[in-house]
DRENVO-578106 format. One line per field, with one value per residue: residue number from 1; residue in three letters; x, y, z negated of N, C-alpha, C in turn. Coordinates in steps of 0.02 Angstrom, whole numbers, plus 50000, padded with zeros to 5 digits. Layout:
N
pos = c(NUM;...)
code = c(ala;...)
nu = c(X;...)
nv = c(Y;...)
nw = c(Z;...)
cau = c(X;...)
cav = c(Y;...)
caw = c(Z;...)
cu = c(X;...)
cv = c(Y;...)
cw = c(Z;...)
//
This chain:
287
pos = c(1;2;3;4;5;6;7;8;9;10;11;12;13;14;15;16;17;18;19;20;21;22;23;24;25;26;27;28;29;30;31;32;33;34;35;36;37;38;39;40;41;42;43;44;45;46;47;48;49;50;51;52;53;54;55;56;57;58;59;60;61;62;63;64;65;66;67;68;69;70;71;72;73;74;75;76;77;78;79;80;81;82;83;84;85;86;87;88;89;90;91;92;93;94;95;96;97;98;99;100;101;102;103;104;105;106;107;108;109;110;111;112;113;114;115;116;117;118;119;120;121;122;123;124;125;126;127;128;129;130;131;132;133;134;135;136;137;138;139;140;141;142;143;144;145;146;147;148;149;150;151;152;153;154;155;156;157;158;159;160;161;162;163;164;165;166;167;168;169;170;171;172;173;174;175;176;177;178;179;180;181;182;183;184;185;186;187;188;189;190;191;192;193;194;195;196;197;198;199;200;201;202;203;204;205;206;207;208;209;210;211;212;213;214;215;216;217;218;219;220;221;222;223;224;225;226;227;228;229;230;231;232;233;234;235;236;237;238;239;240;241;242;243;244;245;246;247;248;249;250;251;252;253;254;255;256;257;258;259;260;261;262;263;264;265;266;267;268;269;270;271;272;273;274;275;276;277;278;279;280;281;282;283;284;285;286;287)
code = c(met;ser;ile;ala;ala;phe;pro;ala;ala;asp;pro;glu;ala;ala;arg;pro;ala;gly;ala;val;ala;asp;ala;gly;arg;arg;ala;leu;ala;phe;his;pro;thr;arg;phe;glu;tyr;pro;pro;glu;met;asn;val;ile;trp;his;arg;thr;arg;pro;glu;phe;ala;cys;ala;ala;asn;gly;val;ser;leu;leu;met;pro;tyr;val;glu;pro;tyr;val;val;arg;ser;ile;arg;ala;val;ala;ser;asn;leu;asp;gly;ala;leu;his;asp;glu;thr;leu;ala;tyr;leu;arg;gln;glu;gly;gln;his;his;ala;gln;his;arg;arg;phe;asn;asp;leu;val;val;asp;arg;phe;gly;leu;leu;ser;ile;ser;glu;arg;trp;met;ser;gly;val;phe;glu;arg;leu;thr;asn;val;his;asn;arg;arg;phe;gly;val;ala;phe;ala;ala;gly;phe;glu;ala;val;ala;phe;ala;ala;ala;arg;trp;thr;ala;asp;his;ala;ser;glu;leu;phe;glu;asp;ala;asp;pro;val;pro;ser;gly;leu;phe;gln;trp;his;leu;ala;glu;glu;val;glu;his;lys;cys;val;ala;ile;asp;val;tyr;arg;ala;ile;gly;gly;gly;arg;val;met;tyr;ala;ala;ala;met;thr;leu;ser;ala;val;leu;leu;ala;leu;phe;ala;trp;ile;asn;thr;met;val;met;leu;val;ala;thr;arg;arg;val;val;his;pro;met;ala;his;leu;asn;leu;val;arg;trp;thr;val;ser;phe;leu;phe;glu;leu;leu;pro;thr;met;val;met;ser;val;ser;glu;arg;his;his;pro;ser;gln;leu;ala;asp;pro;leu;phe;tyr;asp;leu;trp;leu;gln;glu;asn;arg;ala;arg)
nu = c(48021;48049;48014;48040;47964;48020;48002;48046;48183;48181;48176;48245;48331;48413;48490;48649;48765;48794;48745;48635;48479;48346;48211;48256;48338;48330;48265;48356;48349;48368;48316;48280;48306;48272;48293;48214;48253;48174;48196;48178;48206;48259;48415;48442;48341;48249;48119;48095;48200;48335;48468;48473;48456;48575;48668;48630;48653;48790;48833;48789;48876;48991;48961;48984;49117;49153;49068;49100;49227;49192;49118;49217;49301;49222;49185;49307;49327;49217;49210;49261;49165;49029;48876;48723;48770;48857;48766;48685;48778;48807;48685;48689;48800;48749;48648;48725;48804;48706;48667;48776;48776;48652;48666;48773;48715;48627;48720;48793;48709;48711;48846;48856;48783;48855;49007;49130;49129;49184;49317;49319;49271;49382;49471;49405;49405;49543;49573;49507;49563;49692;49667;49630;49750;49841;49796;49764;49669;49583;49567;49493;49370;49337;49321;49208;49113;49113;49072;48942;48885;48887;48804;48684;48655;48634;48519;48426;48423;48378;48251;48188;48176;48103;47984;48018;48130;48092;47971;47898;47993;48061;47993;48065;48216;48225;48169;48270;48365;48290;48258;48389;48431;48335;48373;48497;48458;48398;48510;48593;48663;48753;48889;48961;48945;49017;49144;49170;49167;49284;49375;49403;49459;49417;49489;49542;49421;49359;49448;49435;49299;49295;49375;49294;49184;49246;49293;49171;49110;49203;49208;49073;49052;49139;49083;48953;48977;49026;48910;48824;48890;48887;48750;48724;48672;48752;48763;48653;48596;48505;48524;48650;48623;48525;48603;48701;48618;48560;48676;48727;48621;48623;48747;48718;48649;48739;48866;48839;48798;48915;49000;48931;48939;49068;49076;49099;48990;48889;48769;48707;48575;48513;48466;48324;48232;48189;48018;47977;48046;48005;47871;47888;47954;47858;47756;47818;47878;47769;47722)
nv = c(48530;48567;48665;48686;48762;48856;48932;49104;49189;49307;49475;49579;49510;49455;49557;49619;49699;49870;49871;49946;49997;49955;49937;49871;49770;49600;49456;49301;49140;48961;48867;48714;48652;48581;48552;48468;48396;48359;48218;48251;48385;48536;48609;48733;48837;48935;48980;49085;49173;49113;49152;49218;49113;49046;49141;49149;49017;49019;49098;49017;48909;48954;48956;48837;48853;48985;49003;48901;48952;49075;49025;48953;49060;49143;49051;49028;49134;49134;49083;49184;49278;49358;49329;49380;49405;49298;49189;49224;49219;49082;49035;49098;49033;48905;48929;48971;48857;48769;48832;48816;48678;48647;48714;48641;48517;48554;48609;48497;48439;48536;48537;48409;48420;48517;48487;48556;48648;48589;48619;48755;48742;48684;48790;48885;48817;48814;48952;48987;48899;48949;49077;49038;48988;49093;49221;49314;49282;49388;49452;49355;49362;49493;49476;49393;49481;49581;49507;49476;49603;49625;49520;49560;49674;49611;49539;49642;49702;49595;49574;49691;49665;49552;49507;49506;49420;49297;49257;49136;49043;48887;48829;48760;48760;48902;48934;48893;48996;49108;49075;49069;49204;49265;49222;49281;49413;49401;49376;49485;49572;49504;49461;49582;49634;49541;49563;49695;49673;49604;49700;49747;49849;49985;49994;49866;49800;49863;49825;49685;49669;49721;49627;49513;49549;49559;49428;49360;49419;49384;49240;49211;49266;49186;49057;49080;49109;48985;48907;48979;48966;48826;48803;48871;48994;49100;49164;49242;49402;49465;49398;49442;49578;49580;49530;49630;49738;49698;49687;49820;49883;49815;49858;49989;49968;49895;49967;50092;50031;49965;50075;50145;50047;50050;50159;50220;50249;50179;50045;49885;49866;49986;49990;49960;49808;49706;49681;49576;49456;49425;49393;49285;49192;49175;49113;48995;48932;48895;48784)
nw = c(50363;50194;50054;49891;49751;49612;49451;49442;49363;49225;49278;49209;49126;49219;49267;49284;49170;49196;49324;49445;49388;49470;49586;49695;49653;49621;49533;49522;49579;49599;49737;49790;49953;50111;50282;50412;50565;50712;50823;50959;50968;51042;51039;51089;51045;51074;51176;51270;51254;51266;51253;51131;51042;51069;51021;50885;50847;50867;50760;50656;50665;50604;50469;50387;50358;50319;50208;50110;50077;50020;49911;49840;49806;49723;49624;49564;49477;49398;49267;49192;49178;49091;49001;49076;49205;49227;49226;49334;49435;49442;49492;49616;49674;49689;49781;49892;49915;49957;50075;50169;50177;50236;50359;50409;50440;50543;50633;50672;50764;50863;50903;50948;51064;51134;51166;51174;51073;50963;50966;50935;50805;50743;50749;50669;50546;50523;50508;50388;50300;50300;50246;50118;50070;50081;50032;49880;49729;49696;49819;49886;49817;49850;49987;49986;49931;50029;50141;50102;50107;50245;50283;50224;50298;50421;50388;50366;50494;50574;50519;50560;50694;50706;50771;50906;50906;50851;50903;51008;50972;50915;50767;50668;50679;50690;50569;50482;50496;50455;50323;50268;50284;50205;50077;50071;50055;49930;49845;49860;49775;49693;49724;49740;49612;49538;49593;49552;49416;49392;49410;49539;49677;49792;49913;49943;49950;50061;50162;50158;50187;50316;50382;50366;50446;50571;50593;50595;50708;50809;50813;50828;50955;51036;51017;51064;51199;51245;51239;51324;51447;51462;51474;51587;51576;51575;51697;51710;51722;51632;51513;51468;51460;51358;51251;51238;51209;51086;51009;51005;50942;50819;50770;50735;50620;50543;50531;50458;50338;50296;50276;50174;50075;50027;49947;49782;49705;49760;49759;49803;49761;49777;49905;50003;50010;50150;50184;50260;50228;50098;50123;50209;50126;50024;50096;50143;50033;49964;50025)
cau = c(48053;48016;48043;48009;47964;48036;47990;48104;48205;48158;48219;48288;48384;48459;48527;48713;48781;48824;48710;48583;48412;48309;48167;48292;48373;48280;48286;48387;48337;48387;48259;48303;48279;48299;48262;48215;48253;48147;48244;48168;48216;48309;48456;48431;48274;48206;48094;48099;48263;48385;48531;48471;48469;48648;48702;48616;48692;48861;48844;48779;48935;49041;48940;49017;49187;49156;49033;49141;49280;49158;49101;49279;49327;49181;49189;49372;49325;49153;49218;49281;49107;48990;48804;48677;48807;48881;48709;48664;48830;48797;48629;48714;48844;48707;48616;48774;48821;48651;48667;48822;48757;48597;48694;48815;48671;48604;48778;48811;48667;48734;48911;48843;48760;48908;49067;49187;49124;49226;49381;49307;49267;49450;49499;49373;49431;49612;49573;49487;49615;49747;49646;49632;49820;49883;49774;49755;49600;49543;49549;49438;49308;49323;49294;49140;49070;49107;49032;48872;48861;48874;48745;48624;48641;48604;48451;48384;48415;48336;48182;48161;48167;48079;47934;48053;48179;48066;47913;47915;48048;48045;47990;48111;48282;48218;48157;48334;48396;48250;48269;48456;48432;48294;48413;48549;48426;48389;48572;48635;48701;48793;48961;48991;48948;49074;49206;49180;49179;49354;49417;49422;49459;49381;49531;49542;49352;49348;49488;49406;49235;49310;49398;49237;49144;49284;49292;49103;49100;49247;49187;49005;49059;49169;49034;48898;48999;49028;48841;48798;48921;48863;48680;48723;48639;48803;48755;48591;48609;48463;48554;48703;48591;48496;48656;48730;48567;48555;48739;48730;48570;48647;48801;48688;48630;48797;48919;48821;48797;48984;49026;48899;48960;49134;49068;49099;48924;48839;48755;48657;48506;48484;48438;48259;48231;48137;47959;47970;48072;47960;47812;47909;47968;47795;47719;47851;47890;47705;47704)
cav = c(48574;48571;48715;48678;48825;48856;48998;49149;49215;49374;49523;49617;49466;49439;49617;49625;49764;49916;49872;49997;49975;49977;49886;49834;49712;49550;49397;49252;49071;48912;48832;48658;48659;48536;48558;48406;48412;48303;48193;48283;48457;48568;48653;48801;48831;48992;48965;49142;49208;49063;49184;49232;49049;49034;49187;49128;48955;49038;49120;48959;48866;48982;48952;48785;48871;49047;49000;48867;48999;49121;48989;48941;49123;49165;49001;49033;49185;49131;49070;49247;49322;49352;49342;49374;49401;49229;49147;49243;49195;49010;49026;49119;48981;48850;48949;48971;48788;48740;48862;48785;48608;48646;48733;48586;48467;48582;48618;48432;48429;48583;48515;48348;48441;48557;48459;48604;48685;48558;48656;48815;48721;48675;48857;48916;48782;48836;49020;48992;48864;48997;49128;49008;48976;49153;49279;49304;49269;49449;49463;49309;49390;49551;49450;49370;49540;49612;49464;49484;49667;49613;49476;49599;49714;49565;49524;49701;49710;49541;49587;49744;49639;49483;49487;49491;49368;49233;49237;49084;49003;48826;48852;48727;48794;48973;48937;48889;49062;49154;49055;49091;49277;49283;49213;49334;49471;49387;49379;49538;49610;49464;49460;49647;49641;49500;49597;49752;49648;49583;49759;49756;49917;49999;49984;49795;49783;49887;49783;49618;49674;49729;49561;49468;49569;49543;49355;49342;49440;49347;49170;49211;49277;49126;49003;49098;49102;48914;48883;49012;48934;48757;48804;48912;49057;49152;49198;49280;49471;49483;49369;49488;49641;49571;49523;49696;49780;49676;49703;49892;49897;49789;49901;50047;49946;49870;50015;50133;49989;49955;50139;50156;49996;50067;50213;50198;50260;50138;49977;49857;49871;50049;49980;49925;49743;49698;49645;49517;49396;49409;49360;49220;49147;49158;49065;48931;48899;48871;48722)
caw = c(50314;50129;50009;49826;49715;49542;49424;49443;49299;49209;49314;49165;49102;49274;49289;49249;49141;49243;49389;49450;49372;49530;49613;49746;49624;49606;49497;49565;49559;49650;49766;49833;50020;50162;50347;50450;50636;50751;50874;51024;50962;51085;50997;51115;51017;51092;51243;51316;51243;51246;51234;51060;51009;51075;50975;50816;50837;50862;50691;50613;50667;50559;50399;50346;50346;50281;50144;50059;50054;49975;49850;49803;49780;49667;49570;49531;49425;49364;49196;49160;49176;49030;48996;49132;49268;49233;49244;49402;49480;49452;49539;49681;49700;49710;49844;49946;49930;49995;50141;50217;50187;50285;50424;50432;50471;50607;50677;50700;50824;50914;50928;50986;51130;51167;51137;51170;51010;50913;50966;50895;50735;50717;50740;50610;50488;50512;50484;50318;50261;50292;50198;50052;50050;50085;49995;49809;49706;49700;49889;49902;49791;49892;50050;49972;49924;50095;50184;50081;50134;50316;50288;50208;50358;50470;50367;50379;50566;50599;50499;50603;50762;50698;50821;50969;50899;50829;50942;51057;50947;50878;50697;50621;50678;50674;50497;50448;50495;50415;50253;50248;50277;50147;50016;50071;50025;49859;49805;49889;49724;49648;49739;49725;49539;49516;49613;49507;49348;49385;49419;49609;49702;49854;49972;49958;49970;50129;50207;50161;50221;50387;50406;50370;50504;50631;50603;50614;50777;50854;50821;50856;51027;51067;51015;51108;51269;51261;51251;51384;51505;51468;51495;51647;51562;51581;51761;51708;51697;51574;51453;51446;51441;51292;51201;51227;51175;51016;50975;50992;50891;50755;50745;50703;50553;50507;50515;50399;50278;50275;50250;50109;50027;50000;49899;49712;49676;49794;49737;49850;49736;49800;49972;50003;50041;50201;50162;50302;50196;50043;50151;50236;50070;49991;50137;50152;49969;49940;50061)
cu = c(48015;48052;48006;48016;47980;48022;48053;48121;48178;48204;48267;48346;48435;48502;48592;48724;48814;48790;48655;48516;48365;48266;48201;48332;48321;48309;48312;48375;48356;48325;48284;48268;48311;48259;48269;48207;48229;48196;48239;48183;48271;48349;48459;48357;48228;48185;48106;48164;48317;48452;48532;48484;48544;48686;48692;48654;48766;48879;48839;48842;48991;49025;48974;49091;49193;49124;49069;49199;49251;49143;49164;49306;49289;49185;49254;49372;49262;49160;49238;49223;49065;48915;48766;48714;48834;48825;48687;48715;48824;48739;48649;48757;48802;48671;48665;48796;48768;48649;48713;48807;48701;48622;48737;48772;48646;48662;48800;48772;48691;48800;48904;48820;48816;48976;49125;49186;49166;49295;49374;49302;49336;49483;49471;49398;49501;49616;49558;49531;49674;49729;49650;49704;49860;49861;49759;49681;49556;49522;49491;49371;49287;49293;49222;49092;49060;49064;48958;48844;48845;48811;48681;48605;48609;48532;48404;48371;48368;48263;48150;48145;48135;48029;47966;48096;48149;48001;47936;47974;48022;48046;48039;48180;48277;48204;48221;48366;48356;48257;48337;48458;48391;48333;48473;48521;48419;48453;48620;48681;48756;48868;48994;48994;49006;49140;49220;49196;49252;49402;49440;49415;49427;49423;49531;49472;49339;49386;49457;49339;49246;49333;49340;49194;49180;49283;49223;49091;49140;49221;49116;49008;49087;49116;48975;48917;49003;48959;48810;48826;48892;48791;48670;48684;48688;48796;48692;48605;48568;48491;48607;48673;48560;48549;48689;48681;48562;48618;48743;48680;48593;48703;48775;48661;48692;48846;48899;48819;48868;49014;48997;48927;49026;49129;49064;49030;48871;48831;48702;48585;48473;48452;48375;48265;48176;48078;47951;47991;48031;47900;47830;47920;47903;47757;47752;47867;47825;47686;47726)
cv = c(48573;48622;48710;48742;48813;48926;49040;49171;49285;49425;49561;49574;49452;49498;49623;49695;49807;49919;49924;49967;50000;49919;49845;49776;49662;49492;49345;49183;49024;48874;48776;48659;48609;48543;48491;48422;48351;48282;48229;48358;48481;48617;48724;48814;48890;48984;49023;49182;49159;49093;49203;49169;49033;49078;49167;49063;48970;49062;49060;48915;48890;48967;48897;48798;48934;49038;48957;48911;49049;49087;48976;49005;49146;49116;49007;49085;49181;49121;49133;49296;49308;49359;49331;49369;49331;49183;49161;49217;49120;48996;49045;49065;48921;48867;48944;48901;48754;48768;48824;48711;48602;48665;48677;48533;48491;48587;48552;48418;48474;48559;48450;48364;48477;48538;48507;48644;48653;48591;48719;48798;48712;48743;48890;48883;48806;48906;49023;48950;48911;49052;49101;49004;49041;49207;49263;49298;49330;49465;49417;49335;49452;49529;49427;49429;49575;49572;49470;49551;49661;49571;49514;49645;49672;49549;49582;49710;49657;49551;49640;49720;49570;49462;49470;49429;49299;49212;49189;49041;48940;48843;48819;48759;48868;48982;48932;48957;49111;49139;49080;49166;49300;49275;49260;49398;49461;49397;49433;49573;49570;49471;49527;49659;49601;49536;49656;49729;49626;49640;49771;49828;49924;49984;49910;49773;49803;49843;49713;49618;49681;49663;49514;49484;49550;49468;49331;49359;49397;49277;49165;49221;49216;49071;49017;49088;49029;48888;48916;48981;48865;48754;48844;48976;49116;49191;49241;49351;49489;49455;49416;49555;49636;49566;49590;49741;49762;49695;49776;49911;49874;49833;49964;50031;49929;49924;50063;50093;49978;50018;50153;50109;50012;50121;50186;50203;50215;50070;49949;49862;49937;50044;49938;49858;49739;49657;49579;49453;49376;49370;49291;49170;49126;49105;48996;48895;48871;48805;48660)
cw = c(50249;50086;49943;49786;49641;49514;49423;49373;49288;49242;49269;49140;49156;49295;49251;49221;49193;49310;49387;49434;49425;49554;49667;49720;49602;49566;49546;49537;49616;49672;49811;49900;50067;50226;50384;50524;50675;50806;50941;51023;51009;51041;51025;51105;51032;51165;51292;51309;51221;51227;51160;51020;51012;51026;50902;50800;50829;50792;50644;50610;50621;50485;50359;50333;50303;50212;50092;50033;50005;49908;49808;49770;49719;49609;49531;49475;49383;49289;49157;49152;49114;49044;49060;49198;49279;49256;49316;49453;49493;49499;49610;49713;49724;49775;49902;49965;49972;50067;50189;50227;50239;50354;50452;50468;50539;50656;50708;50763;50881;50945;50968;51057;51169;51137;51129;51105;50955;50910;50925;50821;50705;50705;50677;50546;50471;50484;50409;50272;50249;50242;50127;50026;50043;50036;49922;49791;49712;49771;49909;49877;49831;49959;50041;49968;49991;50142;50166;50105;50208;50325;50272;50266;50412;50453;50381;50453;50595;50580;50542;50673;50762;50752;50887;50963;50884;50863;50996;51035;50912;50804;50650;50622;50664;50600;50457;50442;50452;50341;50228;50237;50218;50082;50014;50041;49950;49818;49830;49839;49690;49662;49724;49650;49511;49532;49567;49436;49338;49402;49490;49632;49771;49916;49991;49981;50042;50179;50214;50197;50296;50417;50414;50431;50569;50645;50625;50688;50826;50866;50847;50931;51063;51072;51062;51181;51290;51278;51313;51448;51516;51492;51559;51638;51571;51646;51764;51681;51636;51509;51425;51425;51371;51238;51186;51189;51101;50978;50958;50937;50822;50726;50712;50634;50512;50485;50458;50334;50252;50245;50181;50056;49993;49947;49828;49681;49707;49761;49783;49826;49755;49869;49968;50038;50094;50175;50199;50266;50135;50069;50176;50179;50034;50030;50138;50087;49939;49972;50022)
//
């Protein structure tokens, strides 16, 4: 894995008009990144909690479909944005484009191991192709903003459980997920600022955010089950107990975040960023 460091933009210059002036909003910059996977790497990359690797892989498989939809939706309105928000949006689009490219490379290894996942990939592709063709441009931006709220909740939850989730894990594939979540924290404000800048309302935002959470949960579950069955982990009671425990715990993070996000007075910069990702980025971008 290589992570090249670039100087960050000035925080004040990166803050769009109307955003909350808060330490929770950070400068946004693009950092070229590439993960290299050794030939002998096991795609079920957690030695003591393989069910977590299956669940994380299940989410990863969705990224090359949801994130291009997010990128297309935001890019379609980017030319209508002004000043700092326009510049910040371009950096956000570059980060998101890099995310799904890196996940695509990892997912190819996962699908090569578990061939049935190619069926799920066709389903995911069809869902987001339909979303692209059916819904209007504003809904796409609402979906992007809602998806970012869900991703930020996932980042906060994962940071709170990092010692359990990443101890005994292969550092390369687990690094892919930590890097992605770290950048979700970095750009947590951009999509909602774009949505508000184009005059988006709370009802559409709530509906799109709910849809993004449902699609994430549905396909993550399908993909996880395929891998659990293939590895025969599906017959282990502890695997299901851990998955239920993590799911319930995550819902206690996700649902309040979704409710808060719909409030007109709420802005993601009001939420504290997990220190875990700052430390992870400092360590890995310095390499």
